[in-house]
Backbone as a printed PyTorch tensor [residue, N CA C, xyz], in Angstrom:
tensor([[[ 17.6730, 111.2760,  67.0380],
         [ 18.3270, 109.9870,  66.8360],
         [ 17.3700, 108.8600,  67.1980]],

        [[ 17.5070, 107.7580,  66.4970],
         [ 16.6590, 106.5990,  66.7630],
         [ 17.2600, 105.7690,  67.8900]],

        [[ 16.5160, 104.8360,  68.4390],
         [ 17.0310, 104.0020,  69.5290],
         [ 18.2490, 103.1770,  69.1310]],

        [[ 18.4400, 102.9390,  67.8300],
         [ 19.5840, 102.1390,  67.4040],
         [ 20.8560, 102.9700,  67.3140]],

        [[ 20.7440, 104.2560,  67.4980],
         [ 21.9230, 105.1040,  67.4950],
         [ 22.1320, 105.8460,  66.1930]],

        [[ 21.4660, 105.4340,  65.1320],
         [ 21.6030, 106.1170,  63.8470],
         [ 20.5440, 107.1910,  63.7090]],

        [[ 20.5730, 107.8670,  62.5960],
         [ 19.5650, 108.8890,  62.3660],
         [ 18.2470, 108.2370,  61.9970]],

        [[ 17.1600, 108.8670,  62.3640],
         [ 15.8310, 108.3470,  62.0640],
         [ 15.5580, 108.4800,  60.5720]],

        [[ 14.8240, 107.5260,  60.0350],
         [ 14.4570, 107.5580,  58.6190],
         [ 13.3660, 108.5940,  58.4370]],

        [[ 13.5770, 109.4940,  57.5180],
         [ 12.6050, 110.5650,  57.3300],
         [ 11.9390, 110.5070,  55.9610]],

        [[ 12.1170, 109.3860,  55.2370],
         [ 11.4240, 109.2180,  53.9760],
         [ 12.0740, 109.8860,  52.7840]],

        [[ 13.2560, 110.4420,  52.9420],
         [ 13.9350, 111.0910,  51.8240],
         [ 14.5290, 110.0290,  50.9090]],

        [[ 14.4710, 110.2870,  49.6210],
         [ 15.0740, 109.3800,  48.6580],
         [ 16.5180, 109.7840,  48.4610]],

        [[ 17.4060, 108.9710,  48.9470],
         [ 18.8270, 109.2490,  48.7930],
         [ 19.2680, 108.7830,  47.4120]],

        [[ 20.3530, 109.2980,  46.9050],
         [ 20.8560, 108.8530,  45.5960],
         [ 21.1290, 107.3440,  45.5620]],

        [[ 21.6050, 106.8080,  46.6730],
         [ 21.8900, 105.3710,  46.7330],
         [ 20.5940, 104.5640,  46.6190]],

        [[ 19.5690, 105.0120,  47.2890],
         [ 18.2890, 104.3010,  47.2490],
         [ 17.6810, 104.3980,  45.8470]],

        [[ 17.7640, 105.5520,  45.2390],
         [ 17.2290, 105.7480,  43.8910],
         [ 17.9890, 104.8700,  42.8960]],

        [[ 19.3260, 104.8040,  43.0610],
         [ 20.1450, 103.9780,  42.1700],
         [ 19.7830, 102.4940,  42.3320]],

        [[ 19.5770, 102.0620,  43.5690],
         [ 19.1840, 100.6730,  43.8210],
         [ 17.8330, 100.3750,  43.1790]],

        [[ 16.9090, 101.2990,  43.2900],
         [ 15.5840, 101.1120,  42.7060],
         [ 15.6800, 101.0640,  41.1800]],

        [[ 16.5190, 101.9330,  40.6090],
         [ 16.7090, 101.9280,  39.1550],
         [ 17.2850, 100.5980,  38.6790]],

        [[ 18.2210, 100.0490,  39.4440],
         [ 18.8050,  98.7560,  39.0910],
         [ 17.7520,  97.6570,  39.1530]],

        [[ 16.9090,  97.6950,  40.1630],
         [ 15.8510,  96.6950,  40.2980],
         [ 14.8740,  96.7890,  39.1290]],

        [[ 14.4690,  97.9920,  38.7840],
         [ 13.5430,  98.1900,  37.6610],
         [ 14.1920,  97.7080,  36.3710]],

        [[ 15.4440,  98.0220,  36.1700],
         [ 16.1660,  97.5890,  34.9640],
         [ 16.2450,  96.0650,  34.9150]],

        [[ 16.5090,  95.4430,  36.0470],
         [ 16.5860,  93.9820,  36.1120],
         [ 15.2520,  93.3490,  35.7200]],

        [[ 14.1670,  93.8760,  36.2490],
         [ 12.8360,  93.3450,  35.9330],
         [ 12.5390,  93.5040,  34.4450]],

        [[ 12.8610,  94.6640,  33.8760],
         [ 12.6240,  94.9010,  32.4530],
         [ 13.4340,  93.9260,  31.5970]],

        [[ 14.6960,  93.7340,  31.9380],
         [ 15.5450,  92.8230,  31.1710],
         [ 15.0730,  91.3770,  31.3100]],

        [[ 14.6420,  91.0030,  32.5140],
         [ 14.1390,  89.6490,  32.7280],
         [ 12.8930,  89.4070,  31.8920]],

        [[ 12.0000,  90.3620,  31.8680],
         [ 10.7730,  90.2400,  31.0780],
         [ 11.1160,  90.1210,  29.5880]],

        [[ 12.0800,  90.9160,  29.1250],
         [ 12.4920,  90.8660,  27.7210],
         [ 13.0790,  89.4950,  27.3770]],

        [[ 13.8680,  88.9280,  28.2850],
         [ 14.4460,  87.6020,  28.0410],
         [ 13.3620,  86.5250,  28.0200]],

        [[ 12.3810,  86.6410,  28.8970],
         [ 11.2980,  85.6490,  28.9250],
         [ 10.4790,  85.6820,  27.6410]],

        [[ 10.3910,  86.8210,  27.0180],
         [  9.6490,  86.9240,  25.7560],
         [ 10.3910,  86.2140,  24.6270]],

        [[ 11.7120,  86.0420,  24.7600],
         [ 12.5140,  85.3570,  23.7420],
         [ 12.4480,  83.8340,  23.8700]],

        [[ 11.9880,  83.3470,  25.0000],
         [ 11.9670,  81.9100,  25.2570],
         [ 10.9790,  81.2230,  24.3170]],

        [[ 11.4130,  80.1050,  23.7630],
         [ 10.5160,  79.2820,  22.9550],
         [  9.9470,  78.2190,  23.8900]],

        [[  8.7050,  78.4070,  24.2900],
         [  8.0810,  77.5110,  25.2440],
         [  7.6640,  76.2230,  24.5530]],

        [[  7.7540,  75.0850,  25.2730],
         [  7.3750,  73.8030,  24.6600],
         [  5.8670,  73.7350,  24.4050]],

        [[  5.5130,  72.9510,  23.4100],
         [  4.0980,  72.7800,  23.1010],
         [  3.4550,  71.8520,  24.1310]],

        [[  2.1420,  71.8180,  24.1280],
         [  1.4160,  70.9630,  25.0600],
         [  1.8050,  69.4990,  24.8450]],

        [[  1.9550,  69.0950,  23.5910],
         [  2.3320,  67.7180,  23.2750],
         [  3.7170,  67.3830,  23.8120]],

        [[  4.6550,  68.3330,  23.7040],
         [  6.0080,  68.1210,  24.2270],
         [  5.9870,  67.9460,  25.7380]],

        [[  5.1960,  68.7540,  26.4100],
         [  5.1080,  68.6740,  27.8710],
         [  4.4940,  67.3350,  28.2830]],

        [[  3.4230,  66.9350,  27.6120],
         [  2.7700,  65.6610,  27.9490],
         [  3.7300,  64.5030,  27.7130]],

        [[  4.4630,  64.5420,  26.6180],
         [  5.4300,  63.4900,  26.3180],
         [  6.5160,  63.4160,  27.3960]],

        [[  7.0110,  64.5570,  27.8060],
         [  8.0530,  64.5990,  28.8420],
         [  7.5250,  64.0900,  30.1790]],

        [[  6.2900,  64.4440,  30.5050],
         [  5.6960,  63.9890,  31.7640],
         [  5.5430,  62.4680,  31.7460]],

        [[  5.1420,  61.9130,  30.6090],
         [  5.0200,  60.4570,  30.4960],
         [  6.3580,  59.7750,  30.7350]],

        [[  7.4180,  60.3240,  30.1330],
         [  8.7610,  59.7520,  30.3150],
         [  9.1630,  59.7880,  31.7860]],

        [[  8.9000,  60.8930,  32.4560],
         [  9.2670,  61.0310,  33.8660],
         [  8.4800,  60.0480,  34.7220]],

        [[  7.1860,  59.9250,  34.4840],
         [  6.3620,  59.0160,  35.2890],
         [  6.7960,  57.5680,  35.0850]],

        [[  6.9990,  57.1580,  33.8250],
         [  7.4160,  55.7760,  33.5480],
         [  8.7900,  55.5030,  34.1510]],

        [[  9.7190,  56.4440,  34.0120],
         [ 11.0570,  56.2740,  34.5930],
         [ 10.9820,  56.1480,  36.1100]],

        [[ 10.1360,  56.9480,  36.7320],
         [  9.9850,  56.8970,  38.1840],
         [  9.4370,  55.5490,  38.6270]],

        [[  8.4590,  55.0300,  37.9060],
         [  7.8810,  53.7270,  38.2430],
         [  8.9320,  52.6270,  38.0980]],

        [[  9.7150,  52.6590,  37.0290],
         [ 10.7570,  51.6440,  36.8140],
         [ 11.8060,  51.6970,  37.9140]],

        [[ 12.2730,  52.8850,  38.2400],
         [ 13.2920,  53.0260,  39.2950],
         [ 12.7330,  52.5660,  40.6390]],

        [[ 11.4790,  52.9130,  40.9360],
         [ 10.8610,  52.4820,  42.1880],
         [ 10.7650,  50.9630,  42.2430]],

        [[ 10.3880,  50.3340,  41.1290],
         [ 10.2830,  48.8740,  41.0930],
         [ 11.6470,  48.2180,  41.3030]],

        [[ 12.6690,  48.7330,  40.6420],
         [ 14.0180,  48.1790,  40.7890],
         [ 14.5040,  48.3390,  42.2270]],

        [[ 14.3310,  49.5070,  42.8060],
         [ 14.7580,  49.7180,  44.1950],
         [ 13.9590,  48.8580,  45.1610]],

        [[ 12.6670,  48.6730,  44.9120],
         [ 11.8500,  47.7930,  45.7500],
         [ 12.3370,  46.3610,  45.6720]],

        [[ 12.6800,  45.8950,  44.4640],
         [ 13.1980,  44.5370,  44.2930],
         [ 14.5250,  44.3680,  45.0320]],

        [[ 15.4060,  45.3410,  44.8990],
         [ 16.6920,  45.2900,  45.6080],
         [ 16.4490,  45.2650,  47.1140]],

        [[ 15.5150,  46.0560,  47.5910],
         [ 15.2020,  46.0990,  49.0150],
         [ 14.7130,  44.7370,  49.5040]],

        [[ 13.8100,  44.1130,  48.7470],
         [ 13.2810,  42.8020,  49.1360],
         [ 14.3880,  41.7520,  49.1330]],

        [[ 15.2280,  41.7720,  48.1000],
         [ 16.3320,  40.8110,  48.0430],
         [ 17.3040,  40.9940,  49.2060]],

        [[ 17.6140,  42.2360,  49.5290],
         [ 18.5030,  42.4880,  50.6730],
         [ 17.8500,  42.0530,  51.9780]],

        [[ 16.5580,  42.2570,  52.0990],
         [ 15.8330,  41.8370,  53.3010],
         [ 15.8860,  40.3240,  53.4700]],

        [[ 15.6270,  39.5880,  52.3850],
         [ 15.7200,  38.1260,  52.4430],
         [ 17.1450,  37.6710,  52.7480]],

        [[ 18.1060,  38.3500,  52.1600],
         [ 19.5200,  37.9830,  52.4040],
         [ 19.9150,  38.2150,  53.8490]],

        [[ 19.5070,  39.3380,  54.4130],
         [ 19.8430,  39.6420,  55.8250],
         [ 19.1450,  38.6750,  56.7570]],

        [[ 17.8540,  38.3420,  56.4790],
         [ 17.1230,  37.3800,  57.3060],
         [ 17.7590,  35.9960,  57.2180]],

        [[ 18.3020,  35.6380,  56.0560],
         [ 18.9290,  34.3290,  55.9070],
         [ 20.2320,  34.2520,  56.7130]],

        [[ 20.9310,  35.3860,  56.7640],
         [ 22.1960,  35.4090,  57.5020],
         [ 21.9440,  35.4330,  59.0010]],

        [[ 20.9910,  36.2100,  59.4480],
         [ 20.7680,  36.3500,  60.8820],
         [ 19.5520,  35.5550,  61.2620]]])
């Protein structure tokens, strides 16, 4: 017996362990098959999307910065 009170692991492959391994292998195979079906975007599509994200981020940052400055001036005027 092991110190934890259960039986010591002796390296035998139990049916449960084999079934778990089979499920894992099946999952990996199915995942790989699904990834092969994916239509990946072209380089131009990715570059276009990145441009949209960067420009949107800059605009949102500018708007939030302006709101922050206006609120700062408003709070300083009140107090």
